[in-house]
C-alpha positions as CSV (number, residue, x, y, z in Angstrom):
1,M,14.0,284.3,178.1
2,E,14.3,286.9,175.3
3,E,11.0,288.3,173.9
4,T,10.4,288.4,170.2
5,A,9.0,291.6,168.7
6,K,5.3,291.4,167.9
7,T,3.2,293.2,165.3
8,S,0.0,294.9,166.5
9,S,-1.9,291.7,165.7
10,G,0.3,289.8,168.1
11,S,2.2,287.8,165.5
12,S,5.9,287.9,165.0
13,P,6.9,290.3,162.2
14,D,8.4,288.8,159.0
15,Q,11.5,290.1,157.3
16,N,9.6,292.8,155.4
17,W,8.2,294.4,158.5
18,V,9.7,297.8,159.5
19,N,8.3,300.0,162.3
20,G,7.1,303.5,161.4
21,F,9.9,305.3,163.1
22,E,12.5,303.2,161.3
23,Y,10.7,303.9,158.0
24,V,10.8,307.7,158.7
25,L,14.5,307.6,159.5
26,N,15.2,305.7,156.3
27,E,13.2,308.2,154.3
28,T,15.0,311.2,155.8
29,E,18.3,309.5,154.8
30,R,17.0,309.1,151.3
31,V,16.0,312.8,151.2
32,H,19.4,313.7,152.5
33,S,21.2,311.7,149.8
34,Q,19.0,313.2,147.1
35,L,19.7,316.8,148.3
36,V,23.4,316.2,148.5
37,T,23.4,314.8,144.9
38,F,21.2,317.7,143.7
39,L,23.2,320.5,145.3
40,G,26.6,319.0,144.6
41,S,29.4,321.6,145.0
42,R,26.8,324.3,145.8
43,R,26.7,323.0,149.4
44,F,30.0,324.7,149.9
45,N,28.2,328.1,150.0
46,S,26.0,327.1,152.9
47,Y,28.9,325.6,154.7
48,L,30.9,328.8,154.2
49,L,28.1,331.0,155.5
50,L,27.4,328.8,158.5
51,G,31.1,328.8,159.3
52,M,31.2,332.6,159.4
53,I,29.0,332.6,162.5
54,P,31.4,330.8,164.9
55,N,34.4,332.6,163.2
56,A,32.7,336.0,163.9
57,T,31.9,335.0,167.5
58,R,35.5,334.0,168.0
59,R,36.7,337.3,166.6
60,I,34.3,339.2,168.8
61,I,35.7,337.4,171.9
62,I,39.3,338.2,170.8
63,E,38.4,341.9,170.2
64,I,36.5,342.2,173.5
65,G,39.1,340.3,175.5
66,R,38.7,340.3,179.2
67,N,37.1,343.7,179.4
68,Q,33.6,342.5,178.7
69,I,30.6,344.6,179.8
70,P,27.1,343.0,180.2
71,Q,26.2,344.1,176.7
72,D,29.1,342.1,175.3
73,E,28.1,339.0,177.3
74,A,24.5,339.1,176.1
75,I,25.6,339.5,172.5
76,L,28.1,336.7,172.7
77,E,25.5,334.4,174.2
78,L,23.0,335.3,171.5
79,T,25.5,334.9,168.7
80,S,26.1,331.3,169.9
81,R,22.4,330.7,169.9
82,M,22.1,332.1,166.4
83,F,24.7,329.6,165.2
84,N,22.7,326.8,166.9
85,H,19.5,327.9,165.1
86,A,21.3,328.1,161.7
87,L,22.9,324.7,162.2
88,S,19.6,323.2,163.3
89,A,17.8,324.6,160.3
90,H,20.5,323.3,158.0
91,L,20.4,319.8,159.4
92,L,16.6,319.7,159.4
93,I,16.3,320.9,155.8
94,F,18.8,318.2,154.7
95,R,16.5,315.6,156.3
96,G,13.4,316.9,154.5
97,L,11.9,318.5,157.6
98,V,11.1,321.8,155.9
99,V,8.5,323.1,158.4
100,D,10.8,322.6,161.4
101,S,13.7,324.1,159.5
102,V,11.6,327.3,158.9
103,V,10.9,327.4,162.6
104,M,14.6,327.4,163.3
105,L,15.2,330.1,160.6
106,R,12.6,332.3,162.2
107,A,14.2,331.8,165.6
108,M,17.5,332.8,164.0
109,V,16.0,336.0,162.7
110,E,14.5,336.8,166.1
111,T,17.9,336.1,167.8
112,N,19.6,338.3,165.3
113,A,17.1,341.1,165.9
114,Q,17.9,340.8,169.7
115,V,21.6,341.1,169.0
116,V,21.0,344.3,167.0
117,A,18.6,345.6,169.7
118,F,21.1,344.9,172.4
119,L,23.9,346.6,170.5
120,R,21.7,349.7,170.5
121,D,20.3,349.4,174.1
122,S,22.8,348.3,176.8
123,V,20.1,348.6,179.5
124,A,18.0,346.0,177.7
125,A,21.0,343.8,177.2
126,E,21.8,343.9,180.9
127,A,18.1,343.3,181.8
128,W,18.1,340.3,179.5
129,L,21.3,338.9,181.2
130,N,19.5,339.3,184.6
131,G,16.6,337.2,183.4
132,K,14.2,339.6,181.7
133,R,12.8,338.2,178.4
134,F,11.6,340.4,175.6
135,K,8.8,339.4,173.3
136,P,9.6,339.9,169.6
137,E,7.3,342.9,169.4
138,I,9.3,344.7,172.1
139,I,12.5,344.0,170.2
140,R,11.0,345.3,167.0
141,K,10.0,348.5,168.9
142,I,13.7,348.9,170.0
143,L,14.7,348.4,166.4
144,D,12.2,350.9,165.2
145,G,12.1,349.4,161.7
146,K,15.9,349.5,161.3
147,P,16.4,346.8,160.0
148,D,13.0,346.1,158.6
149,L,12.4,342.4,159.2
150,G,9.2,342.3,157.2
151,P,10.7,341.2,153.9
152,I,12.6,338.4,155.7
153,Y,9.5,337.1,157.4
154,A,7.6,337.3,154.2
155,R,10.0,334.8,152.7
156,L,9.8,332.4,155.6
């Protein structure tokens, strides 16, 4: 025997009843549609920028070829992670989930900082590949203010 959905009061829902999760999903679709309409052809710019990350990763792989050193492996892995953060931020913002999008953008900045740090410090890159994790403040020490991430964080 099939059970009928019940409301919190125990009665069967009428045609106007929508559960909270379904309502939120519908609203995120509405936000997405409004943003697409508002941005119009300007969305191309974000797609172009997002597309540069996997293209750059592919180019790095081609350039490095089979002669990868641990530093190369760490950088490639982090570059892929950077793309995932950027894509996640993009998808979240287009659903109206601004706070979560900012979290992903911050993660992308931190990952980018790690890439730069590992380009400069092959020992740290190899340690990271072997399981060592670096707190953001350690990465910032390796970077020594070059680049200065303060202005980026101030905007996030």
